[in-house]
N, C-alpha and C positions, 0 to 999 in steps of 0.2 A: 420463670419470666420475671424481668425486672418490674418493679412497681414502687409506689411511694410518691409523695408530694412533689419531689424534685426530679422525678423520672419524666424525660421528654421522649415522645414517640419519634423514631427517626423519620427523616423525610422519605416520601414514597419511593423515590428512585433508589435510595440507599437501601430500603427494605427490600426492594426488588433486585438488588445486586447490580444496579446499572451505573451508579455514579458514586465516586469517592469524592465527597465534597471537600475533604481536606486538601486533597491533591488539586482539585479544580480551584480552590481558593488560592493556593500558592501559584498556580499557573496564571490566573487572572492578575494577581499582583505584580507579575513580571511586566505587565504592560504590552507584551508582544502577542501577535496572532498565534493561535494554536494550529499545529499541523496534525489534525486528527485522523487516525487510521482505525478502521473497524473491519472485522471479517465476519462472514457468516459460513454456513456450510456449503455455499455455492459461489460467493463472490467476495471481492475486496473493494472497499471504497475508501477514498481519502478526500479530506476537505481541509481547507484553511478557513479558520473561523476567528472572527474578532468579537470579543465580549463587550456588549453595550449595556447601559443601564436597563434598556428596554428588552433586552434579550440578545442571544447570539445572532451574529450576522455572518452568513456564509458568503465569502468573497470568491472562492474558487473550489471546485469539486471535480472529481473523476471517479468513475465506477468501472469495474473490470469488465462488465458486460459491453462497455463502449468499445473495448479492444476488438471484440468480434464484430460489432456493427459498423464501426468507423474505419478500422485499420485492418481488417481481414485476419485477425487472430484465430489460429486453428487450434491452439492447445487449451488446457483447462483455465478456468477463470478464478481459481482459488489458490493456485500454487505460487511458488517463490518468483518465477519469471513474470507472471501476471501481476503480482504484487508490486514488483519493481516498475513495470511499465505503467501501472495505475499511479504510483507515487510520482513518476516522471511526468506524466500527464498533468496531475494536479499541480505539481510544482511549476511547470511552465505557464499554466493558466494563472497561478498566483503572481508570477513575475509580470505577466501581461497587465495585470490589475495593479501593478506598482508595489507588491509586497515582495520584499527581499529578505526579511528575517522572520523567523517563527520559532516556536518550541514544540517539542514532540509531545503529543497526547495520545497514548495507547489504551486509555480507559482502564478497564479491569483486566486486560490481557496480561498475562504473565510475561514479564520481560526476559524471555528466553533468547540466548545468544543465537543469531542467524534466523530468528523467527520471521514469519511473513510480514509482520507489522515493521520490522526493521528493513526488510527488503524495499518496502514502500518508502521508508525514510531514505534509504540509499538512492532510490529514484528521484526524490525531491532534491537531495543534495546534488546529484549529478545534473539536474536541471539548472541549479544555480542558487537555490534557496540556502540561506545560512541558518543552520539549526544546531544548537549545542548538542554534542552526543559524544559517545565513546566509540572509537573505531572497533573495539572488541566485539561489540553487539552486532555489527553489520555482516551479512552473509558474504561468503567468498564470491569472487567473479564467476567461478565455474558454476556455483549453485544459482546465482543470478541468471545465467545463460541457460540453465536447465540441463547441464551436463550430467548431473546425478540422475535425473529423470531418463535421459537418454541411455545411460549405462545399465540402469535397472531394466529398461524395456528390452534392451538387446539380450541381456541375461535371461529374462523371463521368457522371451520368445523362443529361445533355444531350449529351455528346460521344460516349460509348460505352455505350449502354444494356445491351448483353450483359455487358460487363465489370463494370458497375455491379451487375448481378443476381448475378454470381458473387462479387464482392468483398464484397457486403453481403447474401449469401444468409441468414446466421444472423438478422440483423435482420429481414429480410422474412418469414422463416419464422415468427418470433415475433410478426409483426404490427406492427412498428415501422418506419416510414420513417426512415432515418438523419438526415434533415433535422430531424426532431423530437426528436432526441437531447438537446439542451440542456434543453428543457421536461420531458422524461421524467426527466432526471438530477434537476431540482429536486424533482419529485413524489416520486421514491424517497428523496432526502435528507430530505424532510419526514417520510416514513414512519419512517425510522430515527430522527430526532430525536424524533418523537412516542413512539416505542417506548422511549426512554430519557429521557422528559420528567422523571421523578423525579431521575435523576442530574443533569441540567442545572439543575433548581431547587435542588438541594442545593449544587451548586457556586456558582451565583450568589448563593445566600443566605449563602455563606461557611461553611456547615456541612458 
């Protein structure tokens, strides 16, 4: 363990592995709001946050459980399609609050290509937020729509029906066969866009 007169105890959130203060410092220096994406074992959430001297101010936010409660989402709440829709929702809410630019903040999540945090980023980009990024990190359109989940479900159902029922029990309980996830994704996406039609019309009109 490090010790000595010049040793400084790391900040609590750094000790707990929750915050990289160097990255946070660099992001704050940009002067732009942060598009913050976090995930748990069950959910995805996205927030647009502005750093103020008195602390962070959240100006827009979305949680993947809202997809179920507000938009009738029948799929999982932590997968790639749910992450995209959550990012889309947060992005539209940010635009409604007058935020048009941000920088991505994935915290301590590993920046893996096509990861759920980048699916949320793609949702925010499609909403109309301007966020610097590399196209290489974004998931493909078929993954965003859940095509990979649908293909896996069809294969599993034919090879191991019992495992299929266990693996996709949540979908089946909600009345959705996972093979229909891509079309269901498009349906929920349309509902969200319709809900924020005024925001989209304002952005497209340049106002």
